[in-house]
C-alpha positions in Angstrom: 18.7 19.4 -62.6 21.0 16.7 -61.2 18.2 15.0 -59.2 15.8 14.5 -62.2 13.5 11.6 -61.7 15.6 9.8 -59.1 13.2 10.7 -56.2 10.2 9.2 -58.0 12.1 6.0 -58.8 13.3 5.7 -55.2 9.8 6.2 -53.8 8.5 3.5 -56.1 11.3 1.1 -55.1 10.7 1.6 -51.4 7.0 1.0 -51.9 7.9 -2.4 -53.5 11.0 -3.2 -51.4 10.9 -1.3 -48.1 14.1 -3.0 -47.0 16.2 -1.8 -49.9 19.7 -0.5 -49.4 20.0 0.7 -53.0 18.0 4.0 -52.8 20.7 6.6 -53.5 20.0 10.0 -55.1 23.3 10.8 -56.8 24.4 14.4 -57.4 28.1 13.7 -58.3 28.7 12.6 -61.9 32.2 11.5 -62.6 31.7 11.9 -66.3 31.2 15.7 -65.8 33.1 16.5 -62.6 36.4 15.1 -63.5 36.8 17.6 -66.4 35.9 20.5 -64.1 38.6 19.9 -61.5 41.0 22.8 -60.7 38.3 25.5 -60.8 37.5 25.2 -64.5 33.7 25.1 -63.7 31.6 24.7 -60.6 31.5 21.2 -59.1 28.5 20.3 -56.8 29.3 20.1 -53.1 26.6 17.6 -52.5 27.5 14.0 -53.4 24.5 11.9 -52.6 21.4 11.4 -50.4 20.7 7.8 -49.3 17.3 6.8 -47.9 16.4 3.7 -46.1 13.4 2.5 -44.1 14.5 1.0 -40.8 12.2 0.2 -37.9 9.3 1.7 -39.9 10.9 5.1 -40.3 12.7 6.8 -43.2 16.3 7.5 -42.4 18.6 9.7 -44.6 22.3 9.8 -45.0 23.5 13.0 -46.7 27.1 13.1 -47.9 28.6 16.4 -48.9 32.2 17.0 -50.0 32.6 20.6 -49.0 30.3 23.0 -47.0 30.6 26.7 -46.1 29.2 27.0 -42.6 28.4 30.7 -42.8 26.6 30.9 -46.2 25.5 27.4 -47.3 25.1 25.0 -44.5 21.7 26.2 -43.4 20.3 25.9 -46.9 21.8 22.5 -47.6 20.5 21.0 -44.3 17.1 22.5 -44.9 16.9 21.0 -48.4 18.1 17.6 -47.3 15.6 17.4 -44.3 12.8 18.7 -46.5 13.6 16.0 -49.1 13.6 13.4 -46.3 10.2 14.7 -45.1 8.8 14.7 -48.6 9.9 11.1 -49.4 8.6 9.9 -46.0 5.2 11.6 -46.6 4.9 9.9 -50.1 5.6 6.5 -48.4 3.3 7.3 -45.5 6.0 6.5 -42.9 7.4 8.8 -40.2 10.8 10.6 -40.5 13.6 8.7 -38.8 17.2 9.6 -38.3 19.2 12.1 -40.3 23.0 11.8 -40.7 25.1 14.3 -42.5 28.8 13.7 -43.4 30.8 16.7 -44.5 34.3 16.2 -45.9 35.3 19.8 -45.4 33.2 22.1 -43.2 34.7 25.5 -43.3 34.1 29.2 -42.7 36.0 32.0 -44.4 37.5 34.8 -42.3 35.4 37.4 -44.0 32.3 35.6 -42.7 33.4 34.8 -39.1 31.9 38.0 -37.7 28.4 37.0 -39.0 28.5 33.7 -37.2 29.8 34.6 -33.7 
């Protein structure tokens, strides 16, 4: 529900302006999240996806504030790369580089046995 029509608008922008640096799909909403601090309600872990066409390929930067390696990382990375592939296919360009920045990558003790 946070993404809404952002993807469609970004695809249209990149069709018109392939060199754009402004194509950011924002998940974090300061008007909502600031009132949820301290565990009052869930706050999204994903912050944004930025896409750029460089050297004829669609690159993506995915910024996430917090990521549980054992239970969520594989789903988050799959979703982000699938989103990159979808946008690239709509633009008829190949997939380029994918960069993920994670503020806090963690694994809870209860889950360690499932990873190693």
